[in-house]
C-alpha positions in Angstrom: 59.7 27.4 -20.6 56.2 26.2 -22.5 54.1 27.5 -19.1 56.5 31.0 -19.4 55.8 30.9 -23.2 51.7 30.7 -22.6 52.0 33.0 -20.2 53.5 35.6 -22.1 51.0 35.1 -24.9 48.5 35.6 -22.7 49.5 39.0 -21.1 50.5 40.2 -24.6 46.6 39.1 -25.7 45.1 40.8 -22.9 47.4 44.2 -23.2 46.4 44.1 -27.4 42.8 43.6 -26.4 43.1 46.6 -23.7 44.7 48.9 -26.3 42.0 48.2 -28.9 39.3 48.9 -26.6 40.4 52.6 -26.0 38.4 55.2 -27.5 40.8 57.3 -29.8 37.9 60.0 -29.3 38.1 60.7 -25.5 41.6 58.7 -25.0 39.6 56.4 -23.1 38.3 58.6 -20.1 34.9 58.3 -21.3 34.3 62.3 -21.5 34.6 65.1 -24.3 34.8 68.8 -23.6 32.1 70.6 -26.0 32.6 74.8 -26.4 30.1 77.1 -28.1 32.6 79.9 -29.6 31.1 83.4 -30.6 33.0 86.1 -31.7 33.4 89.2 -29.4 34.8 91.7 -31.6 37.5 92.7 -29.4 35.2 94.3 -26.8 34.0 91.4 -24.6 34.3 92.0 -20.7 34.6 88.0 -20.1 35.9 86.8 -17.2 38.1 83.3 -17.2 36.8 80.4 -15.0 38.5 77.4 -14.5 37.0 73.8 -15.5 36.3 71.8 -12.5 36.7 69.0 -14.5 39.3 69.3 -16.7 41.3 72.2 -14.8 41.3 74.1 -18.5 41.0 78.2 -17.7 38.3 79.0 -20.2 36.3 82.4 -20.7 32.4 82.2 -19.5 31.1 83.1 -22.9 32.5 80.2 -24.4 29.9 77.8 -22.5 32.6 75.1 -21.5 31.5 71.8 -20.6 31.8 68.3 -20.9 29.7 65.3 -22.0 29.6 61.7 -22.2 31.7 60.4 -25.5 29.5 60.3 -28.0 31.4 57.2 -29.5 32.1 54.8 -26.9 29.2 55.9 -24.5 31.8 56.6 -21.9 33.2 53.3 -21.9 30.2 51.3 -22.2 30.7 50.4 -26.0 34.0 49.6 -27.6 34.9 51.9 -30.6 36.3 49.3 -33.2 38.1 49.8 -36.4 36.1 47.1 -38.2 33.4 48.2 -40.5 30.8 48.2 -38.0 31.9 51.3 -36.4 29.5 52.7 -33.7 26.9 55.4 -34.6 26.3 57.8 -31.5 22.7 58.3 -30.5 20.9 61.5 -29.0 20.4 59.1 -26.1 24.2 59.3 -25.3 24.1 62.8 -24.5 23.7 64.0 -21.1 23.2 67.1 -19.1 26.5 68.6 -18.5 28.0 69.0 -14.9 28.9 72.6 -15.6 25.7 74.8 -16.8 25.6 78.4 -17.9 24.0 80.8 -15.4 21.4 83.0 -16.9 23.4 85.9 -17.2 26.2 83.9 -19.0 23.8 82.0 -21.4 22.2 85.7 -22.4 25.7 86.8 -22.8 26.5 83.7 -25.1 22.9 84.4 -27.1 23.7 88.2 -27.5 27.1 87.1 -28.9 25.8 84.6 -31.2 22.8 87.0 -32.2 25.5 89.7 -33.1 27.8 87.4 -35.3 24.9 86.6 -37.1 23.3 89.7 -37.7 27.1 91.5 -38.5 27.6 88.7 -41.2 24.5 89.5 -42.8 23.4 92.7 -42.4 26.6 94.6 -40.6 30.3 95.1 -41.4 32.1 91.7 -40.7 36.0 92.3 -40.4 37.5 91.5 -43.6 41.1 89.7 -44.3 42.3 93.2 -45.3 41.4 95.2 -42.0 42.1 92.3 -39.9 45.6 92.1 -40.6 46.0 96.2 -40.4 44.1 95.6 -37.0 46.8 93.0 -35.8 49.8 95.5 -36.6 47.4 98.4 -35.2 47.0 96.4 -31.8 50.5 95.5 -31.7 51.9 99.1 -32.3 49.1 101.4 -30.2 46.4 99.3 -28.5 44.8 102.1 -26.9 43.7 103.5 -30.1 43.0 100.1 -31.6 40.4 99.6 -28.7 38.5 103.1 -29.6 38.6 102.3 -32.8 36.9 98.8 -32.4 34.4 101.0 -30.2 33.7 103.3 -33.0 33.3 100.6 -35.4 30.9 98.6 -33.0 28.8 101.7 -32.6 28.7 102.0 -36.5 27.9 98.3 -36.8 25.1 98.6 -35.0 23.6 101.1 -36.7 24.3 99.6 -40.3 22.5 96.9 -38.8 19.4 98.6 -38.2 19.2 100.3 -41.1 19.7 96.9 -43.3 17.2 95.1 -41.4 14.6 97.6 -41.3 14.8 98.1 -45.1 14.8 94.6 -46.0 11.9 93.8 -43.6 9.9 96.8 -43.9 10.3 98.2 -40.9 11.5 101.5 -42.2 7.7 102.0 -43.6 6.4 102.5 -39.8 8.4 105.8 -39.4 8.3 109.3 -40.9 11.2 110.6 -43.2 11.3 113.2 -40.2 11.3 110.6 -37.6 14.7 109.1 -39.7 16.2 112.7 -39.7 16.3 113.3 -36.4 17.1 110.0 -35.5 20.3 110.2 -38.0 21.6 113.5 -36.6 21.9 112.1 -33.3 23.6 108.9 -34.6 25.9 111.1 -36.8 26.7 113.1 -33.7 27.6 109.9 -31.6 29.9 108.9 -34.8 31.7 111.8 -34.8 32.2 112.0 -31.6 33.6 108.3 -31.2 35.8 109.2 -34.6 37.4 112.0 -33.0 38.7 110.1 -29.9 41.5 108.4 -31.6 44.2 108.1 -34.6 44.1 105.5 -36.9 46.9 105.0 -39.5 46.1 106.1 -43.6 45.2 102.3 -44.3 42.7 101.8 -41.6 41.0 105.3 -42.1 40.5 104.2 -45.8 38.7 101.4 -44.6 36.5 103.3 -42.2 35.5 105.7 -45.1 34.0 102.5 -46.8 32.4 101.7 -43.8 31.0 105.2 -43.2 29.6 104.7 -46.9 28.1 101.6 -46.5 26.4 103.3 -43.0 25.1 106.4 -45.7 23.7 104.0 -47.8 21.8 102.3 -45.6 20.0 105.2 -44.1 19.2 106.2 -47.3 17.6 103.2 -48.4 15.2 103.5 -45.4 14.6 106.9 -45.6 13.5 106.0 -49.3 11.1 103.7 -48.1 9.7 105.6 -45.2 9.1 108.7 -47.9 7.6 106.4 -50.4 5.4 105.1 -47.6 4.0 108.9 -46.8 3.3 109.2 -50.5 1.3 106.1 -50.3 -0.5 107.3 -47.2 -0.9 111.0 -48.6 -2.8 109.2 -51.9 -4.9 107.0 -49.6 -5.9 109.9 -47.7 -6.8 111.8 -50.7 -8.4 109.2 -52.5 -11.0 108.6 -48.8 -11.7 112.3 -48.6 -12.7 112.5 -52.3 -14.9 109.6 -51.8 -16.4 110.9 -48.9 -17.0 114.4 -50.5 -19.1 112.2 -53.1 -21.3 110.5 -50.8 -22.0 113.8 -49.0 
């Protein structure tokens, strides 16, 4: 009986020790999934792929891959609940088995850049518009897609004007070239705008986006006009100086 009790205690101690050694982060597998998530604004032509390691289906733009667990170092270090917890090191990370192709990497970078530009210079989708779009997608998916296409085109133009005004790029172009470019963009916007129907609530938001577009253009044109005045003044002073010397 005594030997049986000793055996049971030994078995219990072994099981409890093993369970304490299981990393809660990777569940003892030694590997964790990593993803790069970026917004596609509903217009992505992403395809899905099956991960050969975990079997999960994922979009190519997410950059789904696996790395060694940064907490237990793939089972080499035990993660304990004591005060001296393990801190991950740069050397713990290894090259993922799944690497993005050059085309997929370019796609992810483009989405990330688009997201950054939209949040800082464009027209990000706010909660009110998103709520209307969610209902619109269910009730009329065809026009929903067309609206997003129009919105994305307008967003690109607004980003261009705002960045040009902020960084002074507008000064490199004449007002005539801005007017010509605006007419071409207006034609494209109207063409897309006439291709779909949207509910009244969404039309009101669309008009707000159009106002943002017009104001962004005016800022660029104003900078270009001021630069033209400055250039004309510089040319006049230069001609006066040349006449003075001759």
